[in-house]
N, CA, C and O atoms as CSV, one atom per row, in Angstrom:
chain,resi,resn,atom,element,x,y,z
A,1,MET,N,N,94.966,77.053,-26.444
A,1,MET,CA,C,95.861,76.147,-25.762
A,1,MET,C,C,96.330,76.793,-24.459
A,1,MET,O,O,96.572,77.999,-24.401
A,2,ILE,N,N,96.453,75.976,-23.425
A,2,ILE,CA,C,96.951,76.442,-22.135
A,2,ILE,C,C,98.479,76.382,-22.166
A,2,ILE,O,O,99.044,75.320,-22.423
A,3,PRO,N,N,99.152,77.499,-21.909
A,3,PRO,CA,C,100.618,77.532,-21.999
A,3,PRO,C,C,101.292,76.951,-20.750
A,3,PRO,O,O,101.738,77.701,-19.881
A,4,PHE,N,N,101.365,75.626,-20.661
A,4,PHE,CA,C,102.022,74.975,-19.538
A,4,PHE,C,C,103.538,75.129,-19.648
A,4,PHE,O,O,104.088,75.196,-20.747
A,5,ASN,N,N,104.189,75.183,-18.516
A,5,ASN,CA,C,105.649,75.197,-18.425
A,5,ASN,C,C,106.310,76.335,-19.207
A,5,ASN,O,O,107.414,76.186,-19.729
A,6,VAL,N,N,105.623,77.461,-19.278
A,6,VAL,CA,C,106.215,78.637,-19.898
A,6,VAL,C,C,106.665,79.550,-18.768
A,6,VAL,O,O,105.824,80.120,-18.072
A,7,PRO,N,N,107.974,79.706,-18.567
A,7,PRO,CA,C,108.430,80.535,-17.442
A,7,PRO,C,C,108.100,82.005,-17.695
A,7,PRO,O,O,108.369,82.531,-18.775
A,8,PRO,N,N,107.519,82.661,-16.698
A,8,PRO,CA,C,107.220,84.084,-16.867
A,8,PRO,C,C,108.498,84.918,-16.801
A,8,PRO,O,O,109.397,84.628,-16.012
A,9,CYS,N,N,108.571,85.911,-17.599
A,9,CYS,CA,C,109.686,86.854,-17.582
A,9,CYS,C,C,109.070,88.234,-17.367
A,9,CYS,O,O,108.463,88.796,-18.279
A,10,VAL,N,N,109.225,88.777,-16.165
A,10,VAL,CA,C,108.537,90.029,-15.834
A,10,VAL,C,C,109.487,91.142,-15.416
A,10,VAL,O,O,109.048,92.232,-15.048
A,11,GLY,N,N,110.771,90.875,-15.470
A,11,GLY,CA,C,111.713,91.898,-15.012
A,11,GLY,C,C,113.148,91.563,-15.363
A,11,GLY,O,O,113.514,91.431,-16.531
A,12,ASP,N,N,113.945,91.430,-14.325
A,12,ASP,CA,C,115.391,91.265,-14.496
A,12,ASP,C,C,115.859,89.814,-14.416
A,12,ASP,O,O,117.035,89.560,-14.155
A,13,GLU,N,N,114.953,88.857,-14.638
A,13,GLU,CA,C,115.305,87.448,-14.468
A,13,GLU,C,C,116.518,87.027,-15.284
A,13,GLU,O,O,117.406,86.350,-14.766
A,14,LEU,N,N,116.567,87.416,-16.540
A,14,LEU,CA,C,117.678,86.996,-17.397
A,14,LEU,C,C,119.005,87.572,-16.919
A,14,LEU,O,O,120.042,86.919,-17.030
A,15,ASP,N,N,118.976,88.794,-16.388
A,15,ASP,CA,C,120.189,89.373,-15.812
A,15,ASP,C,C,120.642,88.584,-14.585
A,15,ASP,O,O,121.835,88.360,-14.383
A,16,TYR,N,N,119.665,88.163,-13.763
A,16,TYR,CA,C,119.996,87.385,-12.564
A,16,TYR,C,C,120.585,86.026,-12.938
A,16,TYR,O,O,121.547,85.571,-12.319
A,17,VAL,N,N,120.007,85.381,-13.949
A,17,VAL,CA,C,120.546,84.101,-14.409
A,17,VAL,C,C,121.977,84.287,-14.896
A,17,VAL,O,O,122.848,83.472,-14.591
A,18,LYS,N,N,122.219,85.337,-15.639
A,18,LYS,CA,C,123.575,85.618,-16.137
A,18,LYS,C,C,124.535,85.860,-14.970
A,18,LYS,O,O,125.667,85.377,-14.986
A,19,GLN,N,N,124.082,86.609,-13.956
A,19,GLN,CA,C,124.934,86.845,-12.780
A,19,GLN,C,C,125.288,85.523,-12.101
A,19,GLN,O,O,126.434,85.314,-11.701
A,20,ALA,N,N,124.308,84.639,-11.973
A,20,ALA,CA,C,124.559,83.343,-11.334
A,20,ALA,C,C,125.555,82.526,-12.156
A,20,ALA,O,O,126.475,81.923,-11.603
A,21,ILE,N,N,125.373,82.510,-13.453
A,21,ILE,CA,C,126.288,81.756,-14.315
A,21,ILE,C,C,127.688,82.362,-14.255
A,21,ILE,O,O,128.679,81.639,-14.147
A,22,ASP,N,N,127.765,83.678,-14.325
A,22,ASP,CA,C,129.072,84.343,-14.280
A,22,ASP,C,C,129.799,84.100,-12.962
A,22,ASP,O,O,131.030,84.082,-12.923
A,23,SER,N,N,129.037,83.912,-11.879
A,23,SER,CA,C,129.653,83.679,-10.567
A,23,SER,C,C,130.053,82.217,-10.371
A,23,SER,O,O,130.683,81.867,-9.373
A,24,HIS,N,N,129.679,81.359,-11.339
A,24,HIS,CA,C,129.958,79.919,-11.262
A,24,HIS,C,C,129.280,79.281,-10.054
A,24,HIS,O,O,129.764,78.289,-9.510
A,25,LYS,N,N,128.153,79.864,-9.640
A,25,LYS,CA,C,127.438,79.348,-8.476
A,25,LYS,C,C,125.956,79.226,-8.826
A,25,LYS,O,O,125.160,80.114,-8.522
A,26,ILE,N,N,125.601,78.113,-9.470
A,26,ILE,CA,C,124.206,77.929,-9.871
A,26,ILE,C,C,123.539,76.759,-9.145
A,26,ILE,O,O,122.394,76.421,-9.443
A,27,CYS,N,N,124.244,76.142,-8.198
A,27,CYS,CA,C,123.697,74.959,-7.539
A,27,CYS,C,C,123.147,75.244,-6.144
A,27,CYS,O,O,122.724,74.312,-5.461
A,28,GLY,N,N,123.139,76.459,-5.713
A,28,GLY,CA,C,122.666,76.786,-4.373
A,28,GLY,C,C,123.785,77.360,-3.529
A,28,GLY,O,O,124.966,77.195,-3.832
A,29,ASP,N,N,123.391,78.034,-2.469
A,29,ASP,CA,C,124.309,78.648,-1.521
A,29,ASP,C,C,125.172,79.743,-2.151
A,29,ASP,O,O,126.268,80.036,-1.673
A,30,GLY,N,N,124.665,80.340,-3.221
A,30,GLY,CA,C,125.348,81.472,-3.831
A,30,GLY,C,C,124.762,82.776,-3.313
A,30,GLY,O,O,124.061,82.793,-2.301
A,31,ALA,N,N,125.048,83.852,-4.003
A,31,ALA,CA,C,124.606,85.181,-3.572
A,31,ALA,C,C,123.080,85.287,-3.510
A,31,ALA,O,O,122.538,85.895,-2.586
A,32,PHE,N,N,122.393,84.702,-4.481
A,32,PHE,CA,C,120.935,84.814,-4.483
A,32,PHE,C,C,120.303,83.994,-3.360
A,32,PHE,O,O,119.301,84.405,-2.774
A,33,THR,N,N,120.883,82.848,-3.067
A,33,THR,CA,C,120.404,82.047,-1.937
A,33,THR,C,C,120.591,82.813,-0.636
A,33,THR,O,O,119.696,82.835,0.209
A,34,LYS,N,N,121.738,83.436,-0.474
A,34,LYS,CA,C,122.010,84.204,0.746
A,34,LYS,C,C,121.054,85.392,0.872
A,34,LYS,O,O,120.578,85.694,1.966
A,35,GLN,N,N,120.775,86.061,-0.244
A,35,GLN,CA,C,119.819,87.177,-0.216
A,35,GLN,C,C,118.419,86.687,0.154
A,35,GLN,O,O,117.709,87.338,0.920
A,36,CYS,N,N,118.033,85.548,-0.390
A,36,CYS,CA,C,116.717,84.989,-0.091
A,36,CYS,C,C,116.631,84.558,1.371
A,36,CYS,O,O,115.625,84.811,2.034
A,37,ASN,N,N,117.688,83.905,1.879
A,37,ASN,CA,C,117.739,83.532,3.294
A,37,ASN,C,C,117.529,84.761,4.177
A,37,ASN,O,O,116.711,84.744,5.097
A,38,ALA,N,N,118.270,85.819,3.890
A,38,ALA,CA,C,118.190,87.043,4.693
A,38,ALA,C,C,116.789,87.645,4.630
A,38,ALA,O,O,116.254,88.089,5.646
A,39,TRP,N,N,116.196,87.658,3.436
A,39,TRP,CA,C,114.849,88.215,3.290
A,39,TRP,C,C,113.837,87.402,4.088
A,39,TRP,O,O,112.990,87.975,4.773
A,40,LEU,N,N,113.912,86.071,4.010
A,40,LEU,CA,C,112.976,85.214,4.748
A,40,LEU,C,C,113.152,85.371,6.258
A,40,LEU,O,O,112.171,85.418,6.999
A,41,GLU,N,N,114.408,85.450,6.711
A,41,GLU,CA,C,114.666,85.636,8.142
A,41,GLU,C,C,114.053,86.940,8.636
A,41,GLU,O,O,113.428,86.982,9.696
A,42,GLU,N,N,114.237,88.004,7.856
A,42,GLU,CA,C,113.683,89.301,8.251
A,42,GLU,C,C,112.164,89.301,8.162
A,42,GLU,O,O,111.489,89.765,9.081
A,43,ARG,N,N,111.632,88.793,7.083
A,43,ARG,CA,C,110.182,88.817,6.842
A,43,ARG,C,C,109.421,88.024,7.884
A,43,ARG,O,O,108.361,88.456,8.338
A,44,PHE,N,N,109.947,86.864,8.273
A,44,PHE,CA,C,109.247,85.975,9.198
A,44,PHE,C,C,109.857,85.959,10.596
A,44,PHE,O,O,109.493,85.125,11.425
A,45,HIS,N,N,110.787,86.885,10.861
A,45,HIS,CA,C,111.433,86.986,12.180
A,45,HIS,C,C,112.007,85.637,12.611
A,45,HIS,O,O,111.892,85.244,13.771
A,46,ALA,N,N,112.621,84.940,11.669
A,46,ALA,CA,C,113.201,83.624,11.931
A,46,ALA,C,C,114.643,83.787,12.369
A,46,ALA,O,O,115.373,84.633,11.851
A,47,GLN,N,N,115.044,82.969,13.325
A,47,GLN,CA,C,116.432,83.018,13.786
A,47,GLN,C,C,117.386,82.583,12.680
A,47,GLN,O,O,118.450,83.176,12.502
A,48,LYS,N,N,117.005,81.545,11.936
A,48,LYS,CA,C,117.859,81.043,10.861
A,48,LYS,C,C,116.988,80.370,9.804
A,48,LYS,O,O,116.082,79.601,10.127
A,49,VAL,N,N,117.270,80.666,8.555
A,49,VAL,CA,C,116.592,80.034,7.423
A,49,VAL,C,C,117.640,79.283,6.623
A,49,VAL,O,O,118.714,79.814,6.342
A,50,LEU,N,N,117.332,78.058,6.260
A,50,LEU,CA,C,118.225,77.238,5.443
A,50,LEU,C,C,117.444,76.745,4.232
A,50,LEU,O,O,116.588,75.869,4.359
A,51,LEU,N,N,117.731,77.295,3.076
A,51,LEU,CA,C,117.100,76.829,1.851
A,51,LEU,C,C,117.819,75.591,1.356
A,51,LEU,O,O,119.033,75.463,1.518
A,52,THR,N,N,117.077,74.687,0.759
A,52,THR,CA,C,117.673,73.484,0.200
A,52,THR,C,C,117.333,73.389,-1.282
A,52,THR,O,O,116.425,74.061,-1.772
A,53,THR,N,N,118.066,72.558,-1.973
A,53,THR,CA,C,117.846,72.402,-3.410
A,53,THR,C,C,116.775,71.376,-3.728
A,53,THR,O,O,116.361,71.256,-4.881
A,54,SER,N,N,116.311,70.625,-2.715
A,54,SER,CA,C,115.271,69.621,-2.954
A,54,SER,C,C,114.602,69.232,-1.645
A,54,SER,O,O,115.111,69.504,-0.558
A,55,GLY,N,N,113.459,68.594,-1.777
A,55,GLY,CA,C,112.778,68.060,-0.604
A,55,GLY,C,C,113.575,66.956,0.055
A,55,GLY,O,O,113.546,66.808,1.277
A,56,THR,N,N,114.292,66.177,-0.749
A,56,THR,CA,C,115.130,65.108,-0.213
A,56,THR,C,C,116.222,65.690,0.680
A,56,THR,O,O,116.481,65.177,1.768
A,57,THR,N,N,116.852,66.749,0.222
A,57,THR,CA,C,117.883,67.412,1.028
A,57,THR,C,C,117.275,67.961,2.314
A,57,THR,O,O,117.895,67.889,3.376
A,58,ALA,N,N,116.078,68.503,2.224
A,58,ALA,CA,C,115.398,69.030,3.417
A,58,ALA,C,C,115.114,67.907,4.418
A,58,ALA,O,O,115.268,68.107,5.623
A,59,LEU,N,N,114.707,66.744,3.941
A,59,LEU,CA,C,114.459,65.604,4.831
A,59,LEU,C,C,115.757,65.144,5.499
A,59,LEU,O,O,115.778,64.867,6.698
A,60,ASP,N,N,116.830,65.066,4.724
A,60,ASP,CA,C,118.130,64.691,5.302
A,60,ASP,C,C,118.544,65.681,6.384
A,60,ASP,O,O,119.025,65.286,7.447
A,61,MET,N,N,118.354,66.964,6.109
A,61,MET,CA,C,118.702,67.997,7.081
A,61,MET,C,C,117.835,67.880,8.340
A,61,MET,O,O,118.329,68.042,9.456
A,62,ALA,N,N,116.560,67.601,8.155
A,62,ALA,CA,C,115.659,67.455,9.300
A,62,ALA,C,C,116.100,66.304,10.199
A,62,ALA,O,O,116.062,66.421,11.424
A,63,MET,N,N,116.517,65.197,9.595
A,63,MET,CA,C,116.983,64.055,10.392
A,63,MET,C,C,118.242,64.417,11.175
A,63,MET,O,O,118.394,64.016,12.329
A,64,LEU,N,N,119.139,65.172,10.553
A,64,LEU,CA,C,120.345,65.624,11.251
A,64,LEU,C,C,119.992,66.567,12.399
A,64,LEU,O,O,120.521,66.435,13.503
A,65,LEU,N,N,119.095,67.520,12.133
A,65,LEU,CA,C,118.726,68.495,13.158
A,65,LEU,C,C,117.955,67.860,14.317
A,65,LEU,O,O,118.008,68.344,15.448
A,66,CYS,N,N,117.237,66.771,14.022
A,66,CYS,CA,C,116.531,66.037,15.087
A,66,CYS,C,C,117.455,65.074,15.816
A,66,CYS,O,O,117.045,64.407,16.766
A,67,ASP,N,N,118.706,65.005,15.368
A,67,ASP,CA,C,119.719,64.124,15.961
A,67,ASP,C,C,119.248,62.673,15.994
A,67,ASP,O,O,119.409,61.983,17.000
A,68,ILE,N,N,118.665,62.216,14.886
A,68,ILE,CA,C,118.222,60.828,14.783
A,68,ILE,C,C,119.450,59.926,14.796
A,68,ILE,O,O,120.399,60.129,14.039
A,69,GLN,N,N,119.410,58.936,15.665
A,69,GLN,CA,C,120.534,58.021,15.869
A,69,GLN,C,C,120.113,56.595,15.548
A,69,GLN,O,O,118.919,56.305,15.485
A,70,PRO,N,N,121.081,55.695,15.342
A,70,PRO,CA,C,120.738,54.289,15.128
A,70,PRO,C,C,119.887,53.768,16.286
A,70,PRO,O,O,120.194,53.984,17.458
A,71,GLY,N,N,118.823,53.086,15.922
A,71,GLY,CA,C,117.916,52.542,16.925
A,71,GLY,C,C,116.727,53.433,17.226
A,71,GLY,O,O,115.732,52.952,17.769
A,72,ASP,N,N,116.792,54.714,16.895
A,72,ASP,CA,C,115.642,55.595,17.091
A,72,ASP,C,C,114.534,55.188,16.131
A,72,ASP,O,O,114.794,54.677,15.041
A,73,GLU,N,N,113.300,55.422,16.548
A,73,GLU,CA,C,112.169,55.123,15.675
A,73,GLU,C,C,111.658,56.413,15.050
A,73,GLU,O,O,111.475,57.416,15.740
A,74,VAL,N,N,111.431,56.384,13.748
A,74,VAL,CA,C,110.873,57.515,13.012
A,74,VAL,C,C,109.555,57.046,12.406
A,74,VAL,O,O,109.518,56.041,11.697
A,75,ILE,N,N,108.489,57.764,12.680
A,75,ILE,CA,C,107.176,57.394,12.167
A,75,ILE,C,C,106.946,58.077,10.825
A,75,ILE,O,O,107.093,59.292,10.696
A,76,LEU,N,N,106.588,57.281,9.841
A,76,LEU,CA,C,106.358,57.778,8.494
A,76,LEU,C,C,104.901,57.556,8.092
A,76,LEU,O,O,104.252,56.624,8.568
A,77,PRO,N,N,104.400,58.411,7.221
A,77,PRO,CA,C,103.054,58.160,6.706
A,77,PRO,C,C,103.063,56.911,5.826
A,77,PRO,O,O,104.083,56.584,5.219
A,78,SER,N,N,101.932,56.214,5.758
A,78,SER,CA,C,101.879,54.990,4.958
A,78,SER,C,C,101.974,55.292,3.464
A,78,SER,O,O,102.342,54.418,2.678
A,79,TYR,N,N,101.648,56.510,3.070
A,79,TYR,CA,C,101.719,56.891,1.660
A,79,TYR,C,C,102.673,58.068,1.548
A,79,TYR,O,O,102.317,59.193,1.896
A,80,THR,N,N,103.885,57.814,1.062
A,80,THR,CA,C,104.885,58.876,1.000
A,80,THR,C,C,105.896,58.564,-0.103
A,80,THR,O,O,105.850,57.496,-0.713
A,81,PHE,N,N,106.786,59.482,-0.348
A,81,PHE,CA,C,107.866,59.265,-1.305
A,81,PHE,C,C,108.935,58.374,-0.672
A,81,PHE,O,O,109.105,58.369,0.547
A,82,SER,N,N,109.641,57.633,-1.495
A,82,SER,CA,C,110.683,56.746,-0.976
A,82,SER,C,C,111.797,57.525,-0.290
A,82,SER,O,O,112.459,56.996,0.603
A,83,SER,N,N,112.015,58.782,-0.697
A,83,SER,CA,C,113.090,59.565,-0.076
A,83,SER,C,C,112.812,59.841,1.400
A,83,SER,O,O,113.743,60.079,2.169
A,84,THR,N,N,111.553,59.810,1.797
A,84,THR,CA,C,111.222,59.981,3.218
A,84,THR,C,C,111.814,58.829,4.020
A,84,THR,O,O,112.448,59.045,5.053
A,85,ALA,N,N,111.608,57.618,3.549
A,85,ALA,CA,C,112.148,56.444,4.231
A,85,ALA,C,C,113.670,56.404,4.138
A,85,ALA,O,O,114.345,56.019,5.093
A,86,THR,N,N,114.204,56.799,2.999
A,86,THR,CA,C,115.659,56.800,2.820
A,86,THR,C,C,116.330,57.739,3.815
A,86,THR,O,O,117.362,57.396,4.391
A,87,ALA,N,N,115.757,58.916,4.020
A,87,ALA,CA,C,116.334,59.883,4.964
A,87,ALA,C,C,116.350,59.310,6.373
A,87,ALA,O,O,117.304,59.523,7.121
A,88,ALA,N,N,115.300,58.586,6.738
A,88,ALA,CA,C,115.223,58.007,8.079
A,88,ALA,C,C,116.197,56.841,8.244
A,88,ALA,O,O,116.928,56.771,9.233
A,89,THR,N,N,116.204,55.938,7.283
A,89,THR,CA,C,117.043,54.745,7.431
A,89,THR,C,C,118.533,55.044,7.226
A,89,THR,O,O,119.380,54.317,7.745
A,90,ALA,N,N,118.858,56.088,6.488
A,90,ALA,CA,C,120.265,56.450,6.297
A,90,ALA,C,C,120.930,56.807,7.620
A,90,ALA,O,O,122.148,56.686,7.748
A,91,ARG,N,N,120.163,57.238,8.589
A,91,ARG,CA,C,120.692,57.570,9.913
A,91,ARG,C,C,120.670,56.360,10.844
A,91,ARG,O,O,121.071,56.463,12.003
A,92,GLY,N,N,120.202,55.213,10.344
A,92,GLY,CA,C,120.201,53.994,11.152
A,92,GLY,C,C,118.952,53.811,11.989
A,92,GLY,O,O,118.920,52.942,12.860
A,93,SER,N,N,117.932,54.601,11.750
A,93,SER,CA,C,116.723,54.487,12.555
A,93,SER,C,C,115.833,53.364,12.037
A,93,SER,O,O,115.991,52.890,10.912
A,94,SER,N,N,114.906,52.958,12.876
A,94,SER,CA,C,113.878,52.028,12.432
A,94,SER,C,C,112.649,52.853,12.070
A,94,SER,O,O,112.491,53.987,12.521
A,95,MET,N,N,111.788,52.272,11.255
A,95,MET,CA,C,110.619,53.018,10.801
A,95,MET,C,C,109.350,52.433,11.374
A,95,MET,O,O,109.191,51.216,11.471
A,96,GLY,N,N,108.455,53.314,11.749
A,96,GLY,CA,C,107.087,52.947,12.082
A,96,GLY,C,C,106.213,53.556,11.004
A,96,GLY,O,O,106.440,54.695,10.597
A,97,ILE,N,N,105.234,52.831,10.541
A,97,ILE,CA,C,104.365,53.317,9.479
A,97,ILE,C,C,102.986,53.582,10.068
A,97,ILE,O,O,102.451,52.767,10.819
A,98,THR,N,N,102.422,54.729,9.720
A,98,THR,CA,C,101.080,55.050,10.212
A,98,THR,C,C,100.081,54.063,9.634
A,98,THR,O,O,100.311,53.505,8.561
A,99,PRO,N,N,98.980,53.842,10.330
A,99,PRO,CA,C,97.955,52.953,9.785
A,99,PRO,C,C,97.461,53.471,8.441
A,99,PRO,O,O,97.376,54.680,8.224
A,100,LYS,N,N,97.140,52.553,7.551
A,100,LYS,CA,C,96.663,52.924,6.213
A,100,LYS,C,C,95.467,53.863,6.331
A,100,LYS,O,O,94.515,53.593,7.063
A,101,GLY,N,N,95.537,54.959,5.601
A,101,GLY,CA,C,94.436,55.914,5.596
A,101,GLY,C,C,94.511,56.961,6.691
A,101,GLY,O,O,93.719,57.903,6.689
A,102,ALA,N,N,95.444,56.824,7.632
A,102,ALA,CA,C,95.555,57.819,8.704
A,102,ALA,C,C,96.125,59.101,8.124
A,102,ALA,O,O,97.209,59.092,7.541
A,103,MET,N,N,95.419,60.178,8.277
A,103,MET,CA,C,95.879,61.445,7.729
A,103,MET,C,C,96.747,62.211,8.714
A,103,MET,O,O,97.497,63.102,8.317
A,104,ARG,N,N,96.651,61.876,9.984
A,104,ARG,CA,C,97.494,62.538,10.984
A,104,ARG,C,C,97.674,61.588,12.157
A,104,ARG,O,O,96.908,60.641,12.334
A,105,LEU,N,N,98.668,61.851,12.929
A,105,LEU,CA,C,98.964,61.012,14.094
A,105,LEU,C,C,98.440,61.664,15.353
A,105,LEU,O,O,98.477,62.886,15.500
A,106,ARG,N,N,97.963,60.854,16.239
A,106,ARG,CA,C,97.642,61.324,17.580
A,106,ARG,C,C,98.767,60.805,18.465
A,106,ARG,O,O,99.059,59.609,18.472
A,107,THR,N,N,99.387,61.693,19.199
A,107,THR,CA,C,100.614,61.339,19.923
A,107,THR,C,C,100.417,60.127,20.825
A,107,THR,O,O,101.231,59.204,20.802
A,108,LYS,N,N,99.352,60.116,21.617
A,108,LYS,CA,C,99.134,59.002,22.536
A,108,LYS,C,C,98.925,57.699,21.776
A,108,LYS,O,O,99.516,56.673,22.113
A,109,ALA,N,N,98.086,57.745,20.754
A,109,ALA,CA,C,97.802,56.543,19.975
A,109,ALA,C,C,99.042,56.072,19.225
A,109,ALA,O,O,99.302,54.871,19.145
A,110,SER,N,N,99.795,56.996,18.683
A,110,SER,CA,C,100.941,56.594,17.880
A,110,SER,C,C,101.999,55.902,18.728
A,110,SER,O,O,102.648,54.970,18.252
A,111,SER,N,N,102.189,56.332,19.970
A,111,SER,CA,C,103.226,55.707,20.785
A,111,SER,C,C,102.846,54.283,21.168
A,111,SER,O,O,103.729,53.462,21.414
A,112,THR,N,N,101.559,53.973,21.225
A,112,THR,CA,C,101.174,52.598,21.535
A,112,THR,C,C,101.118,51.745,20.287
A,112,THR,O,O,101.370,50.541,20.350
A,113,GLN,N,N,100.789,52.349,19.144
A,113,GLN,CA,C,100.685,51.590,17.909
A,113,GLN,C,C,102.033,51.382,17.247
A,113,GLN,O,O,102.277,50.320,16.673
A,114,MET,N,N,102.896,52.348,17.312
A,114,MET,CA,C,104.133,52.327,16.530
A,114,MET,C,C,105.330,51.799,17.293
A,114,MET,O,O,106.166,51.097,16.725
A,115,GLY,N,N,105.420,52.118,18.534
A,115,GLY,CA,C,106.589,51.724,19.306
A,115,GLY,C,C,106.561,52.479,20.625
A,115,GLY,O,O,105.667,53.290,20.870
A,116,LYS,N,N,107.533,52.211,21.460
A,116,LYS,CA,C,107.503,52.804,22.795
A,116,LYS,C,C,107.882,54.270,22.821
A,116,LYS,O,O,107.318,55.047,23.590
A,117,SER,N,N,108.828,54.649,21.990
A,117,SER,CA,C,109.273,56.047,22.070
A,117,SER,C,C,109.752,56.560,20.717
A,117,SER,O,O,110.957,56.674,20.491
A,118,PRO,N,N,108.835,56.868,19.828
A,118,PRO,CA,C,109.278,57.403,18.540
A,118,PRO,C,C,109.968,58.736,18.728
A,118,PRO,O,O,109.562,59.531,19.576
A,119,ARG,N,N,111.025,58.998,17.934
A,119,ARG,CA,C,111.772,60.243,18.018
A,119,ARG,C,C,111.270,61.305,17.058
A,119,ARG,O,O,111.350,62.500,17.341
A,120,ALA,N,N,110.751,60.860,15.917
A,120,ALA,CA,C,110.281,61.829,14.911
A,120,ALA,C,C,109.170,61.212,14.118
A,120,ALA,O,O,108.626,61.850,13.217
């Protein structure tokens, strides 16, 4: 049998889980998140790293960082998760959808197919 969903335990994981529980910070932005942020910033020479608890949170953050405003157009792939559209429309933007089967956008083509000035 293939052991699916069996978490590996190779070191101090249980101690780390206990530390997180004892600190009452298990939802993110605790000591371990800060350590991971610092490690990623150093490892990849990044000015700032922001870890999120989900892809949905990352999409919401991306819309904020892109300063998407009501009336802006955001181009979405035709096949995506609903949270992609939710992140865009929550900021009041309109959506442009890529043509069915398009795996990537070409900037010139997308601006004529989707709208005059897509923001993201």
